[in-house]
C-alpha positions, 0 to 999 in steps of 0.5 A, spaced: 158 476 610 162 472 606 169 475 603 170 474 596 177 475 592 184 477 595 186 483 598 191 487 595 197 485 600 195 478 598 196 479 591 203 483 592 205 477 597 204 472 591 207 476 586 213 477 590 214 470 592 213 468 584 218 473 582 223 470 587 222 463 584 222 465 577 229 469 578 232 463 582 230 458 576 233 463 571 239 464 575 240 456 575 239 456 567 244 461 566 249 457 570 248 450 567 248 453 560 255 456 562 257 450 564 255 446 558 259 451 554 265 450 558 264 442 559 268 440 552 274 444 554 274 441 560 274 434 557 279 436 552 283 439 558 283 432 561 285 428 555 291 433 555 293 431 562 292 424 560 297 425 554 302 429 558 302 423 563 303 418 558 309 422 555 312 424 561 310 418 566 312 420 573 314 412 574 320 413 570 323 419 573 329 418 577 331 425 579 327 430 582 330 435 577 327 431 572 320 433 575 319 439 572 317 439 565 316 446 561 310 448 558 309 444 551 304 444 546 299 438 545 303 436 538 309 435 542 306 430 547 303 427 541 310 426 537 313 423 544 307 418 545 307 416 538 314 416 536 317 418 529 314 412 525 307 413 529 300 416 527 300 423 526 294 428 529 288 428 524 286 435 522 280 434 527 285 433 533 289 439 531 283 443 531 281 440 538 287 441 541 289 448 538 291 452 544 292 447 549 299 447 553 301 442 558 306 443 564 309 439 570 312 442 576 315 441 583 311 445 588 316 445 594 322 447 590 326 450 596 325 445 601 332 443 604 334 435 605 332 435 612 325 437 611 324 432 605 327 426 609 322 428 615 316 427 609 319 421 607 322 424 600 315 425 598 315 431 593 309 435 591 308 435 583 303 440 580 300 438 573 297 444 569 293 444 562 292 451 560 288 454 554 285 460 551 287 466 547 292 469 552 293 475 547 285 477 549 286 475 556 282 469 555 286 464 559 283 458 562 287 452 566 286 446 570 291 443 574 292 437 579 297 436 585 300 429 586 306 426 589 312 423 587 317 419 592 325 419 590 327 412 589 334 414 591 333 416 598 327 411 600 
């Protein structure tokens, strides 16, 4: 006699497999939606990093003590780049960069001269951009590390 239909075990197994597949799709959609929401902030952070690099170029640093630049706002960076007679930030730019801050610091501040000589007088430098509402605990940051060689001691 020919068998018709599915057994209860086969139906349950198919439902479990379908459930795992749908759960995976929903998790992937949720993660991509979160990424899409944060992407504009990451793009703005990259622009702020570029502005900081223009305002305080590493190529012009002559002394390792000048590597550290305290945290500054984007409108301060803009004034340094544009100069006194340059263009001002538009209202849209002020809104876009509101809350973003840029800073640069040496990573290895306590290395002695012998260790620096062994490393070829290369200094690790971290550039960090922070944004978000610090008072509500929504602080975000993006950073990169680069190197700077002391031109006086090469």
